[in-house]
LOBAMAR-954996 format. One line per 5 residues: number of its first residue (from 1); their letters; for each residue x, y, z of N, C-alpha, C, O. Coordinates in pm, whole numbers. Layout:
N
NUM = a = X,Y,Z,X,Y,Z,X,Y,Z,X,Y,Z; ...;
***
This chain:
293
1 = xxxxx = 1195,-1426,-1782,1250,-1313,-1666,1356,-1370,-1609,1348,-1479,-1553; 1485,-1289,-1621,1629,-1295,-1553,1567,-1307,-1418,1460,-1267,-1371; 1695,-1392,-1359,1667,-1402,-1192,1674,-1288,-1134,1598,-1261,-1042; 1778,-1193,-1183,1805,-1062,-1128,1660,-970,-1092,1632,-893,-1000; 1585,-1021,-1216,1427,-927,-1229,1347,-1011,-1140,1264,-952,-1071;
6 = xxxxx = 1358,-1148,-1127,1265,-1235,-1077,1244,-1202,-929,1134,-1192,-875; 1364,-1185,-872,1358,-1176,-708,1288,-1034,-659,1217,-1030,-559; 1312,-927,-732,1247,-796,-678,1101,-828,-712,1023,-797,-622; 1047,-881,-816,921,-907,-855,851,-995,-762,735,-964,-735; 908,-1112,-701,862,-1190,-608,839,-1089,-474,730,-1088,-416;
11 = xxxxx = 924,-1023,-441,955,-933,-307,831,-842,-340,752,-855,-247; 786,-761,-430,659,-723,-426,524,-797,-432,421,-758,-379; 542,-924,-516,412,-999,-484,400,-1040,-345,288,-1063,-299; 521,-1051,-262,477,-1104,-99,439,-1007,-65,331,-1025,-7; 479,-860,-68,413,-747,-2,269,-732,-25,191,-701,65;
16 = xxxxx = 231,-757,-168,85,-743,-206,3,-842,-143,-112,-810,-113; 45,-957,-119,-15,-1046,-83,-66,-1056,97,-163,-1111,149; 42,-980,152,-2,-933,305,-92,-804,309,-168,-786,404; -83,-723,213,-159,-616,206,-298,-659,177,-397,-621,240; -297,-773,41,-422,-782,12,-503,-869,113,-620,-880,76;
21 = xxxxx = -475,-934,228,-519,-1013,299,-536,-919,433,-630,-955,504; -466,-812,479,-449,-775,610,-564,-717,652,-579,-688,771; -676,-687,539,-821,-655,615,-880,-726,706,-948,-670,792; -859,-891,702,-894,-949,784,-876,-945,947,-962,-941,1034; -747,-948,957,-709,-950,1125,-734,-797,1137,-782,-777,1249;
26 = xxxxx = -722,-701,1079,-761,-554,1089,-917,-548,1159,-959,-485,1256; -973,-629,1077,-1158,-621,1123,-1179,-685,1246,-1256,-648,1335; -1068,-835,1244,-1105,-904,1371,-1042,-806,1489,-1114,-788,1587; -946,-757,1487,-889,-630,1583,-1003,-522,1609,-1011,-469,1720; -1081,-495,1516,-1150,-391,1523,-1305,-466,1587,-1378,-406,1666;
31 = xxxxx = -1323,-557,1552,-1410,-623,1656,-1402,-664,1786,-1498,-697,1855; -1282,-662,1821,-1230,-669,1988,-1220,-532,2022,-1156,-501,2123; -1265,-461,1963,-1238,-288,2040,-1124,-213,1977,-1127,-92,1998; -1025,-257,1906,-893,-193,1866,-908,-126,1739,-891,-192,1637; -940,-3,1733,-946,100,1601,-820,39,1506,-718,-3,1562;
36 = xxxxx = -832,37,1371,-753,24,1281,-615,141,1305,-500,117,1269; -648,234,1355,-521,336,1381,-423,306,1503,-300,308,1515; -537,273,1594,-439,219,1701,-331,98,1695,-221,81,1748; -423,8,1594,-373,-120,1570,-228,-92,1494,-121,-150,1515; -259,18,1395,-146,49,1289,1,109,1363,115,84,1322;
41 = xxxxx = -32,191,1477,66,238,1541,128,154,1640,241,174,1684; 52,61,1675,125,-23,1761,182,-131,1695,273,-184,1757; 153,-181,1583,248,-285,1522,369,-205,1437,476,-265,1426; 357,-96,1387,468,-40,1353,567,-5,1478,689,-24,1473; 515,36,1563,590,72,1709,684,-43,1716,805,-26,1706;
46 = xxxxx = 617,-185,1736,694,-311,1728,824,-303,1633,934,-340,1675; 805,-254,1508,867,-304,1407,992,-167,1422,1105,-189,1381; 960,-45,1478,1050,57,1500,1136,10,1606,1255,42,1599; 1097,-59,1700,1147,-128,1833,1271,-207,1788,1389,-184,1815; 1215,-313,1705,1310,-388,1650,1419,-360,1565,1525,-423,1575;
51 = xxxxx = 1399,-261,1474,1500,-194,1383,1604,-111,1468,1721,-108,1432; 1555,-35,1594,1626,28,1673,1748,-75,1761,1862,-47,1797; 1683,-177,1773,1752,-274,1861,1855,-330,1763,1968,-351,1807; 1830,-355,1649,1926,-422,1559,2042,-293,1496,2160,-319,1471; 1998,-192,1483,2099,-80,1429,2044,53,1503,1963,132,1454;
56 = xxxxx = 2111,62,1640,2079,171,1714,2144,297,1661,2261,301,1626; 2061,396,1657,2112,528,1602,2089,563,1446,2140,658,1387; 2007,472,1396,1960,480,1249,1887,611,1228,1899,659,1115; 1815,677,1313,1748,786,1328,1825,910,1272,1772,1007,1218; 1968,890,1296,2054,1012,1276,2073,1024,1115,2106,1133,1069;
61 = xxxxx = 2054,918,1034,2021,981,895,1940,1044,846,1942,1074,726; 1832,1085,942,1727,1166,906,1791,1292,905,1754,1359,808; 1882,1355,986,1950,1473,974,2058,1488,870,2095,1600,834; 2108,1378,820,2202,1359,709,2114,1363,598,2149,1442,510; 2017,1303,578,1937,1307,435,1790,1341,465,1714,1245,484;
66 = xxxxx = 1742,1467,473,1618,1513,490,1518,1467,420,1404,1475,466; 1544,1410,292,1452,1338,198,1384,1209,269,1273,1163,242; 1473,1164,364,1364,1035,452,1254,1083,477,1162,1002,469; 1218,1220,516,1094,1262,586,986,1243,495,871,1223,537; 1021,1248,347,925,1231,249,887,1066,254,774,1026,224;
71 = xxxxx = 975,994,289,940,857,312,860,865,436,757,797,437; 883,923,520,807,901,660,672,959,666,596,934,760; 635,1053,547,519,1126,511,437,1009,450,333,962,495; 496,977,352,431,885,266,368,747,311,256,705,284; 492,673,401,439,557,467,310,575,563,212,501,568;
76 = xxxxx = 332,684,634,230,714,763,100,747,680,-3,708,735; 86,804,571,-36,865,499,-63,716,425,-181,685,414; 17,643,385,-36,513,322,-152,445,410,-265,413,376; -80,431,549,-130,338,638,-243,398,698,-343,327,707; -248,514,741,-339,606,780,-475,582,693,-580,545,745;
81 = xxxxx = -462,606,563,-569,591,491,-600,465,451,-722,456,452; -549,360,416,-575,222,364,-632,125,478,-729,50,478; -546,151,568,-586,57,694,-723,76,748,-801,-17,765; -757,238,781,-891,274,812,-991,270,724,-1105,263,771; -971,273,576,-1096,240,491,-1103,122,475,-1221,87,483;
86 = xxxxx = -1009,10,449,-1020,-140,444,-1126,-212,541,-1214,-294,517; -1082,-148,664,-1141,-205,794,-1285,-204,793,-1355,-301,820; -1337,-59,753,-1461,-33,725,-1568,-51,603,-1689,-73,608; -1463,-29,470,-1548,3,387,-1549,-175,289,-1503,-279,335; -1603,-161,175,-1621,-272,95,-1434,-299,48,-1346,-221,13;
91 = xxxxx = -1440,-445,70,-1271,-431,48,-1221,-424,-80,-1113,-373,-108; -1324,-490,-183,-1278,-453,-326,-1266,-318,-375,-1179,-280,-452; -1390,-227,-309,-1369,-99,-374,-1266,-15,-314,-1187,57,-375; -1276,-34,-171,-1131,30,-89,-992,6,-166,-905,90,-189; -995,-148,-205,-845,-181,-296,-839,-121,-418,-732,-65,-443;
96 = xxxxx = -943,-116,-517,-936,-49,-643,-906,77,-622,-802,112,-677; -979,182,-543,-954,302,-531,-789,343,-474,-722,444,-495; -765,239,-409,-615,284,-371,-528,218,-481,-408,245,-472; -565,136,-587,-486,149,-692,-518,257,-784,-483,221,-897; -557,347,-785,-550,474,-870,-412,519,-847,-376,626,-897;
101 = xxxxx = -339,457,-786,-185,472,-728,-97,475,-862,-2,552,-856; -113,408,-974,-47,407,-1097,-40,556,-1163,62,601,-1215; -169,630,-1151,-153,736,-1186,-65,838,-1139,11,898,-1215; -73,866,-979,13,924,-926,138,912,-937,221,1002,-936; 163,753,-955,294,699,-967,369,781,-1102,478,838,-1099;
106 = xxxxx = 306,772,-1181,368,854,-1345,404,985,-1286,522,1020,-1300; 311,1075,-1211,369,1210,-1194,509,1209,-1096,615,1272,-1105; 453,1091,-982,616,1132,-897,726,1076,-932,837,1099,-884; 689,971,-1051,826,911,-1089,881,1022,-1200,1001,1044,-1216; 803,1071,-1255,842,1217,-1357,910,1322,-1252,1025,1368,-1260;
111 = xxxxx = 814,1349,-1153,911,1451,-1113,1036,1424,-1017,1131,1501,-1026; 1041,1312,-921,1153,1291,-837,1246,1202,-920,1363,1231,-893; 1240,1119,-999,1321,1014,-1066,1354,1055,-1223,1440,997,-1289; 1267,1171,-1277,1294,1197,-1433,1268,1071,-1497,1355,1039,-1578; 1182,1000,-1484,1143,902,-1573,1045,936,-1629,941,945,-1564;
116 = xxxxx = 1048,969,-1770,963,1010,-1874,851,903,-1901,878,784,-1914; 729,952,-1909,628,838,-1931,649,799,-2058,690,891,-2129; 633,686,-2118,631,613,-2231,487,610,-2256,398,618,-2171; 471,593,-2424,340,540,-2473,276,426,-2412,157,417,-2382; 376,331,-2396,361,158,-2354,307,181,-2215,207,117,-2185;
121 = xxxxx = 360,264,-2125,315,303,-1962,201,364,-1979,112,312,-1913; 164,462,-2047,37,537,-2062,-72,419,-2106,-179,414,-2045; -51,345,-2189,-146,253,-2222,-151,147,-2124,-269,117,-2106; -77,82,-2058,-101,-1,-1948,-191,87,-1830,-292,43,-1774; -136,206,-1807,-199,284,-1732,-355,306,-1761,-446,287,-1680;
126 = xxxxx = -366,348,-1890,-519,354,-1915,-601,243,-1871,-704,249,-1805; -536,129,-1922,-608,-18,-1915,-673,-30,-1770,-790,-51,-1737; -540,-6,-1682,-584,-30,-1526,-677,50,-1477,-762,5,-1400; -675,213,-1524,-780,291,-1484,-929,282,-1519,-1027,304,-1447; -924,250,-1632,-1018,158,-1711,-1111,47,-1635,-1232,29,-1644;
131 = xxxxx = -1019,-17,-1564,-1058,-126,-1498,-1112,-79,-1342,-1197,-144,-1281; -1061,20,-1298,-1092,79,-1198,-1247,163,-1228,-1354,145,-1171; -1224,228,-1301,-1359,300,-1327,-1496,221,-1339,-1605,257,-1296; -1464,103,-1410,-1589,-1,-1451,-1614,-52,-1307,-1725,-32,-1257; -1525,-112,-1243,-1571,-135,-1071,-1627,-38,-1018,-1726,-71,-953;
136 = xxxxx = -1603,72,-1018,-1656,160,-915,-1794,223,-974,-1879,274,-900; -1807,214,-1122,-1949,291,-1145,-2064,163,-1100,-2058,42,-1122; -2155,238,-1036,-2281,163,-998,-2400,233,-1057,-2399,355,-1075; -2525,141,-1095,-2616,203,-1152,-2677,337,-1092,-2742,409,-1167; -2660,370,-971,-2721,491,-922,-2612,600,-914,-2623,698,-840;
141 = xxxxx = -2519,581,-986,-2409,705,-1030,-2380,747,-1156,-2374,661,-1244; -2362,851,-1181,-2377,909,-1311,-2213,878,-1377,-2186,849,-1493; -2136,891,-1283,-1987,871,-1293,-1927,812,-1171,-1979,821,-1060; -1828,758,-1196,-1723,656,-1118,-1672,767,-1003,-1552,793,-1008; -1739,824,-916,-1650,938,-843,-1651,868,-712,-1711,761,-708;
146 = xxxxx = -1588,918,-592,-1576,910,-466,-1720,937,-410,-1788,1027,-460; -1764,863,-311,-1898,862,-269,-1939,874,-119,-2053,898,-78; -1818,852,-37,-1788,856,87,-1648,898,149,-1544,918,86; -1666,906,279,-1516,955,329,-1400,867,326,-1282,901,326; -1460,723,325,-1391,602,303,-1324,592,173,-1209,549,159;
151 = xxxxx = -1413,642,60,-1343,649,-66,-1216,746,-76,-1116,726,-144; -1239,840,-4,-1138,961,1,-1010,912,63,-899,920,10; -1042,848,209,-920,767,263,-849,667,180,-732,648,214; -896,589,67,-830,500,-12,-751,571,-118,-643,527,-157; -812,693,-170,-746,750,-252,-613,807,-205,-509,800,-270;
156 = xxxxx = -631,877,-60,-494,955,-12,-408,837,-28,-304,839,-94; -458,727,40,-375,593,73,-294,567,-66,-173,550,-56; -348,562,-180,-278,560,-307,-191,642,-355,-83,613,-405; -237,744,-340,-125,872,-365,-31,878,-286,69,936,-329; -26,829,-158,80,820,-47,192,719,-82,313,736,-71;
161 = xxxxx = 116,596,-133,203,479,-174,275,517,-290,388,474,-310; 215,600,-375,313,629,-498,420,720,-483,513,730,-562; 404,790,-373,511,863,-326,607,805,-271,718,834,-316; 601,717,-172,654,610,-111,751,530,-197,872,518,-180; 683,482,-284,772,393,-398,879,476,-468,999,448,-470;
166 = xxxxx = 822,577,-522,916,698,-549,1032,737,-484,1131,791,-533; 1011,707,-368,1119,780,-265,1199,664,-242,1320,685,-226; 1150,527,-237,1240,408,-220,1331,400,-329,1452,379,-325; 1250,422,-439,1367,410,-595,1487,530,-569,1605,511,-599; 1443,635,-516,1531,771,-524,1631,734,-419,1751,743,-449;
171 = xxxxx = 1590,686,-278,1663,678,-176,1762,520,-159,1822,481,-59; 1752,446,-308,1769,332,-281,1941,310,-240,1984,199,-207; 2004,402,-248,2156,430,-222,2176,405,-54,2277,355,-5; 2078,444,8,2101,434,182,2072,296,209,2023,219,126; 2106,264,335,2100,130,374,1933,112,431,1864,191,495;
176 = xxxxx = 1903,-21,379,1780,-46,442,1715,-5,579,1605,44,604; 1816,-39,655,1758,-1,795,1702,131,814,1608,154,890; 1781,245,723,1758,370,745,1607,390,678,1521,448,744; 1579,338,538,1457,380,475,1361,311,551,1263,382,574; 1354,172,608,1271,98,700,1236,197,811,1118,224,836;
181 = xxxxx = 1337,250,877,1324,317,991,1233,438,954,1131,454,1021; 1256,506,875,1156,601,815,1029,588,807,943,664,854; 1013,477,737,882,396,702,796,369,821,684,416,838; 866,278,910,805,223,997,773,339,1108,674,319,1179; 848,458,1129,830,542,1232,714,628,1176,613,650,1243;
186 = xxxxx = 735,683,1027,594,751,975,467,650,999,359,694,1037; 488,530,977,357,477,1018,326,485,1135,208,516,1152; 400,464,1248,365,473,1383,322,622,1427,212,645,1478; 410,712,1406,364,850,1437,255,891,1375,170,930,1455; 214,899,1238,115,970,1205,-15,883,1242,-113,947,1280;
191 = xxxxx = -25,756,1233,-148,680,1265,-162,727,1422,-264,794,1438; -89,710,1533,-92,718,1645,-159,884,1674,-251,896,1756; -102,1013,1596,-125,1128,1620,-288,1134,1579,-363,1182,1664; -344,1089,1453,-443,1063,1438,-552,1003,1498,-667,1045,1482; -517,893,1577,-600,828,1659,-596,901,1787,-710,914,1833;
196 = xxxxx = -509,951,1855,-536,1063,1957,-582,1180,1944,-614,1246,2043; -594,1227,1815,-673,1338,1784,-814,1312,1755,-892,1407,1761; -859,1193,1723,-983,1155,1693,-1062,1082,1834,-1182,1059,1848; -954,1058,1926,-1041,1004,2041,-1143,1087,2131,-1249,1043,2175; -1092,1212,2150,-1204,1288,2231,-1327,1291,2183,-1426,1302,2255;
201 = xxxxx = -1332,1282,2040,-1477,1297,1981,-1517,1189,1988,-1640,1180,1980; -1461,1097,2000,-1517,937,1981,-1520,858,1848,-1574,748,1834; -1449,933,1746,-1452,893,1621,-1333,801,1619,-1322,728,1521; -1238,795,1721,-1141,671,1720,-1163,635,1864,-1152,719,1953; -1198,497,1888,-1246,451,2038,-1092,402,2058,-1009,360,1977;
206 = xxxxx = -1087,425,2204,-979,386,2277,-991,226,2308,-1103,176,2325; -886,157,2314,-891,-5,2353,-930,-17,2511,-879,51,2600; -1018,-105,2524,-1070,-163,2663,-1000,-269,2696,-983,-289,2816; -944,-361,2599,-904,-480,2654,-790,-498,2583,-746,-410,2510; -721,-639,2602,-622,-679,2510,-621,-829,2468,-524,-904,2469;
211 = xxxxx = -757,-860,2426,-773,-1011,2371,-752,-979,2214,-785,-1063,2130; -696,-859,2177,-685,-861,2028,-511,-885,2003,-465,-884,1889; -421,-907,2125,-281,-908,2107,-260,-1023,2003,-163,-1006,1928; -331,-1134,1987,-262,-1253,1908,-255,-1212,1789,-157,-1246,1722; -359,-1126,1730,-392,-1072,1590,-274,-941,1579,-226,-923,1467;
216 = xxxxx = -238,-872,1668,-152,-773,1649,-34,-825,1640,24,-786,1539; 30,-905,1711,147,-990,1687,183,-1035,1565,288,-1010,1505; 98,-1101,1531,86,-1208,1397,101,-1100,1270,198,-1106,1195; -3,-1003,1255,-5,-918,1165,137,-832,1153,188,-806,1044; 191,-793,1278,306,-709,1299,403,-759,1236,478,-689,1168;
221 = xxxxx = 417,-901,1249,559,-982,1196,527,-993,1057,614,-987,971; 415,-1009,1034,373,-999,866,412,-866,786,480,-857,683; 355,-770,857,423,-648,802,548,-594,774,591,-539,673; 613,-629,916,768,-611,887,832,-698,794,945,-657,770; 801,-804,730,828,-885,649,829,-837,498,915,-836,410;
226 = xxxxx = 686,-796,506,646,-747,358,711,-620,326,738,-588,210; 742,-536,448,800,-427,415,962,-459,383,1020,-392,298; 1014,-538,438,1149,-571,393,1144,-621,238,1231,-592,156; 1029,-700,212,1035,-737,44,999,-579,-35,1069,-529,-124; 905,-533,8,872,-373,-59,1020,-320,-77,1064,-310,-191;
231 = xxxxx = 1086,-290,17,1236,-224,16,1308,-290,-93,1360,-221,-180; 1315,-432,-96,1393,-503,-168,1362,-473,-329,1443,-438,-415; 1202,-501,-344,1148,-498,-490,1163,-331,-538,1222,-304,-643; 1114,-242,-465,1074,-109,-503,1215,-23,-522,1215,75,-595; 1319,-59,-462,1467,-5,-473,1541,-56,-610,1640,5,-650;
236 = xxxxx = 1486,-181,-688,1541,-225,-801,1476,-220,-916,1526,-251,-1025; 1331,-169,-892,1249,-177,-1020,1210,2,-1056,1201,89,-970; 1199,14,-1151,1133,150,-1209,1015,172,-1094,977,70,-1037; 956,299,-1057,850,313,-1016,694,267,-1073,599,217,-1012; 708,300,-1196,574,268,-1256,570,118,-1269,460,63,-1261;
241 = xxxxx = 686,42,-1288,670,-116,-1293,647,-136,-1165,566,-228,-1159; 675,-95,-1049,650,-130,-933,501,-125,-879,437,-198,-804; 468,4,-957,310,11,-893,224,-72,-977,119,-118,-933; 263,-93,-1093,176,-214,-1184,186,-340,-1129,81,-398,-1101; 309,-403,-1105,321,-517,-1048,250,-529,-915,190,-635,-898;
246 = xxxxx = 245,-454,-831,156,-447,-685,6,-442,-709,-72,-456,-616; -33,-422,-834,-184,-411,-871,-218,-588,-829,-332,-620,-796; -117,-679,-835,-195,-799,-790,-244,-831,-634,-288,-938,-591; -221,-685,-552,-311,-708,-446,-433,-692,-471,-510,-721,-380; -484,-648,-588,-609,-654,-589,-687,-815,-631,-805,-846,-612;
251 = xxxxx = -595,-886,-683,-635,-1011,-683,-644,-1100,-556,-729,-1182,-523; -529,-1058,-495,-548,-1132,-342,-634,-1072,-264,-687,-1147,-182; -670,-948,-260,-810,-894,-169,-922,-927,-234,-1016,-958,-161; -940,-931,-344,-1053,-962,-429,-1091,-1132,-386,-1204,-1159,-344; -1004,-1219,-400,-1019,-1364,-387,-1067,-1398,-240,-1154,-1482,-217;
256 = xxxxx = -994,-1316,-133,-988,-1325,4,-1144,-1292,59,-1219,-1360,128; -1157,-1198,17,-1295,-1109,55,-1397,-1190,14,-1486,-1200,98; -1418,-1265,-111,-1535,-1294,-174,-1533,-1430,-105,-1636,-1466,-49; -1432,-1506,-103,-1424,-1621,-17,-1458,-1607,117,-1510,-1708,164; -1445,-1514,195,-1454,-1497,327,-1610,-1428,340,-1662,-1439,451;
261 = xxxxx = -1669,-1376,262,-1796,-1313,234,-1797,-1180,267,-1896,-1117,304; -1664,-1131,252,-1679,-962,291,-1702,-877,170,-1707,-755,176; -1713,-937,74,-1741,-864,-51,-1834,-943,-183,-1805,-1060,-205; -1904,-901,-239,-1977,-1000,-331,-1904,-946,-497,-1890,-832,-540; -1873,-1066,-554,-1847,-1060,-699,-1931,-1006,-805,-2043,-1051,-784;
266 = xxxxx = -1932,-942,-894,-2019,-903,-981,-1976,-895,-1112,-1855,-909,-1130; -2053,-875,-1215,-1973,-880,-1337,-1915,-747,-1372,-1824,-762,-1454; -1930,-657,-1349,-1870,-535,-1346,-1719,-523,-1253,-1628,-447,-1287; -1714,-589,-1161,-1603,-611,-1076,-1515,-704,-1153,-1396,-676,-1170; -1577,-830,-1207,-1511,-918,-1267,-1429,-842,-1412,-1310,-860,-1433;
271 = xxxxx = -1495,-780,-1477,-1432,-724,-1602,-1325,-606,-1560,-1219,-585,-1619; -1369,-540,-1453,-1291,-446,-1458,-1132,-486,-1377,-1024,-428,-1380; -1180,-609,-1308,-1056,-669,-1263,-987,-761,-1359,-879,-803,-1318; -1026,-802,-1484,-953,-839,-1590,-886,-761,-1639,-771,-795,-1667; -933,-616,-1671,-871,-515,-1735,-711,-483,-1624,-598,-477,-1672;
276 = xxxxx = -734,-471,-1518,-642,-454,-1432,-526,-530,-1417,-412,-488,-1399; -566,-650,-1426,-490,-788,-1429,-431,-767,-1563,-308,-766,-1557; -473,-751,-1669,-410,-756,-1802,-328,-628,-1808,-237,-636,-1891; -335,-521,-1747,-228,-416,-1767,-100,-477,-1651,17,-452,-1677; -122,-524,-1576,-30,-607,-1483,78,-698,-1573,201,-688,-1580;
281 = xxxxx = 6,-771,-1623,79,-865,-1735,143,-798,-1818,253,-849,-1839; 117,-678,-1892,172,-627,-1971,287,-548,-1941,369,-513,-2026; 294,-517,-1805,405,-446,-1734,495,-532,-1715,613,-502,-1735; 457,-659,-1670,576,-789,-1667,666,-812,-1805,788,-823,-1815; 569,-815,-1900,619,-856,-2050,709,-744,-2063,824,-783,-2086;
286 = xxxxx = 697,-605,-2055,755,-483,-2081,881,-516,-2043,978,-528,-2118; 877,-537,-1864,1010,-517,-1824,1100,-654,-1865,1222,-647,-1848; 1045,-769,-1916,1120,-885,-1954,1183,-848,-2074,1299,-888,-2085; 1139,-786,-2163,1164,-734,-2318,1301,-642,-2283,1415,-664,-2322; 1254,-535,-2201,1368,-450,-2179,1515,-499,-2132,1627,-451,-2154;
291 = xxx = 1474,-610,-2060,1615,-649,-1997,1682,-751,-2082,1801,-783,-2076; 1568,-808,-2183,1645,-907,-2280,1701,-832,-2367,1805,-880,-2412; 1665,-709,-2418,1740,-669,-2537,1876,-580,-2506,1946,-541,-2599;
***
């Protein structure tokens, strides 16, 4: 792989690593009384403040480029769905549902970027989704279908992340600070609004102390750096390739959750994971061959 392609791929892998292990600090904060929606709103609020200090007036780009609102929406719904689901559900199941993302990505790339799906991309997509279906299928289920609200949150997060990646590619000509501002403000505003809406009914608990702040600060800084990496990688690679490379998050999430006892490895999960990783390897080989030709 050429250096020009290696950099964006490494950036996506760094982002996948952070999101693959973020379930642990989110659960730690939840155990200390900070709901993942409040945690997400606070962490992204930190990032918005940093960006605003470094580049005051970035938000004026939204008036000049209304398509940034799609980035705002995609990032906000991604964090709303994924962070809530991964904190309360089975980590591997949530991550795999989230990674129905390549299916959505094919549609968004076709619609927004005019990237026609090829036979090779459809083959890789089929392998990845077959792996997801294999992992989700349990003996008491006739079909591998969503069975809880957490499943739907994970699916929402995956579809929104596919939109987010496609828009990063489409808006790659804009300054990174403008794209990041839209993403972080979306993550802050949508999760804050959802948390505030759920507070009166008790669905989302209000934080009662601040013992969780070291986790919040550490994860917030990691998310800032990982989103910089995502910006760099997704703006320089085709949307379908981005989605498939990001499947490495499954490996990080599975390894960390099994090691820490938050999930149990089974033969079905192992077989499905092999299919998903194989699809990602094929994507890397395809990108290398395309650039070498």
